[in-house]
N, C-alpha and C positions, 0 to 999 in steps of 0.2 A: 559679122565683121565685114566691113566694106572691102571690096577688091578693086584695086586701081592699076592702071597701066604705069609701068616704071619707065617713064619717058618713051622713047621710040625703040626700046630694046626688044620689043615683042614679048616681054615678060609681064605677067599680071601677078601682083603680090597683095597680101593682106596689108591694110593700112598700118597695122602694128606688127613689128617683128620682135621676136624674143632674142635678146642678146645673150651670148654665153661667155663674154669676155670682160666683165666688170673687174677692174684692177688686174687684167689678164696679161701675162707675159711669161716667157720661159716655161711654157707647157702647163700653166695652171691659171685659174681665175676664181673669183668668188663662186661662180656657178659650178665649176668642176670640183671645187672644195666640198660641195654638198655630198659628193660620193656618186659612184657610177649609177646605181639604181635610182637615187633621188633626182638626179638631173634628167635621166631618161624619162622618168615618170612626169617630171615638170614639163618637158617638151611635149609629151603626149597630152597632158592636161591643157596646155596652151593650144594645141591642135584642136582639141575638142571645143575650145572657146573661139575657134576661127582664126587663131594666130598661126598661119601656115607659112610664114616667112621666117626662116631661122638663120641667124647670123653667127658664124663661127670663124675660127682662124687656126692655122697650124700652131701659132704661139699660145693659144688658149688651152690646147690639149683636149678639145671638146669633140673631135671627130669620132672617137669610139662611142660616145654617148648618143650622137646622132645616128650612127650605124645601128645601134640597138633599137632606138626609137623607130627607125624606118622599117623595122621588121613588123611593126604593128599598124602601119598606115600605108596607103598607096604612095609609091615614090612620086607619082605625078601630082599628088595633092600638096607637095611641099616645095617651096623655093629655097634653095640653100646657097648662102654665100660663104666662101672661105677666102683666105688671104695667104700670100706668100711674102716672105722677106728676102727671098733669093733675088739675085740681080743679073745672073748670066742665063743664057739660053738653056744650057745643059741643066743647070740647077732648077730652073723654072719648070722645064718639061718633066724632070724627074719628080719634082714636087707634085705636079698635077697628077701624074700616074700613081704616086703614093697616096694622094688624097682620095682618089677613086677607090683604092683598095681599103683605105681606112674607114670610109663611109659605106663601102660595099655598094657602089652605084656605077652605072655606065657613064654617067656625066655629073658634073657639078654645074649648077645654074650660073653662078657668078664667081669669078676669081679676081681678086684685087691685088695689085701691088701694094703691100702693106707699109704704112708709116713712111711716106715720102717726105723728105725734109729739105730738099734743094730745089731752087726755082728752075734749074736747068736739067731736071731729071730726065726729060726725053732724050737729051743729048748724052747723058751718062748711061742710060739703060735701054738703048734701042734694041738690043738683042733679047732682053727680057720681054719687051713689048711684042716683038716679032714671034717669040715663042708662044705667047698666049694667043696671038692671032692664029698661029698654026693649030694650036689646040682647039680653037673654035672651028676652024675649017674641018678638022677631023671629027667634030661632034663631041669632043671630050668636055667642053664647056660651052655655055650658051651666050655668055657676055663677059667682057673684061673691063677693068677700070682701076680706080685708085682709092686709097685712103690716105689723106694728107695730114701732117702734123706741122705745117709751116704755111704761112699765108702766101709766100712767093710760089711754093709748089702748088698750092691750091689755085692761085690765079693762072698759072701755066696750064693746069688741068682744064680750065675753062676754054682755053684756046687750042687744045690738042684734040684733033678729030678722033684719034685712036681711042680716047676715053669714052666709054659707053655708060658706065655707072660710076657714081661718086658717093662715097660714104663721108658725110660732112658733119663736122662738129658745129652744132647750132642750138642756141637757147636764148632766152630774152635778156639774160643778165651778163652774157659774155664769159661765163664760167668755163674754164679750160677750153677756150676757143682759139682759133688762129689769128683772129682780129676782132674788132668790134662788131656787134650784130649788124649795124647798117652796112659796113664794108663787106662782110660775109654774104649778106643777103643780096647785095648788088652783083656779086660774083655768081651766086646761085641762080639769079635771074638770067644771067648771061648763059650759064650752063643749060638751064631748062629751055631757053629759047632755041638752042642748037640741038635739042632733042635728047640730051643726056638724062639718064635715069638717076634721080637723087633721093637718097634716104638719109635721115638725120640721126646723129648719135649725140650723146651728152645732153639730151633734151631736158633731163632733170638735173643736169650738172653734177653727176655722180651722187645724187641724193640730196645735194645742198639746196635744191629748189623744190623739194618735196617734203618739207618739214611737217606739213599737215595736208589734209584733203584739199583745201582751197588752193594752196600754193602749187600742189601737184597738178590740179586741174588747170590753173592759169598757165603753167609751163607747157603742158601738152597743147592747150588751146592756141598758144602763141605759134608753135611750130605748125600745127595743123592749119592755121590760118594763112600760111605762106603758100601761095599757088606754085611756087618754084620747088617745093619739097613734096615729093609724092608719097613717101612713107617715112616711118621712123622706127629705130630699134632701141629698145629699153632693156637693160640687163635686169632680170628678175630672178629672185631666189626662193620664192614661195608661191603657193597657190593664192594666198591672199593678195600678193602683189600682182599676180596675173589678173585676178578678178577685178582689182581696183583699176588697173590701167585699161583693161578691156572695157570696163563700164564707162570710163571717161571717153575713150575713143569712140565707142558706139554711140554715146549720147551726143557728142559733138558732130559725128557724121550724120546723125539723124536730124541735127539742126542745120545741116547744109554747109558745115565747115570742112 
């Protein structure tokens, strides 16, 4: 699995990330529904295949599964993202400290403000931003950023220096995206130019763009062909899905994409 620089964050990640939040909210997801041992084992299987970038969130309920998986691999071999929906300094700082306990680690690589939906979010949540900055200064996290579910919030993120990492909805068909692919790509290019680390989600449009092997490959190739997107996360629920996605990513990487 190809390892790439995540923008100018100083983090190096596998080109493919395993997501743990398909249809995830309120403490559950398709992945956590697999059961504790099954998701733990899937994370470890993905790690064996070179997928060392793991995407989680408080709202997915996947921290315990990551904690257990980390008992079997070196902590330094994995890059972990998690996310908070808290918006005050006190709540954000409390979340980060709780996350560290839940995954049993001294640090989390990336923490994102989850599901931003207002264009003026920096003016609404400056205390949350400052709290994550302090956590980074203390070595509790290595980078901070955003996950947006609104194009105005997304555009603002491109212009906000504080944002180091962006989890962006991107696919060739515009399925469950914040705007049309051309509009999103233009914003992603602005983000990448300023050094932000970008990884894509909804690459397969929640499965709608992966009805067969060819359509799956086309969807992954589209995103991998965007120089402004450094990596991508795909929610997987079986070893067969891990193998299929790893095979496509490795093939395309070998072709210079």
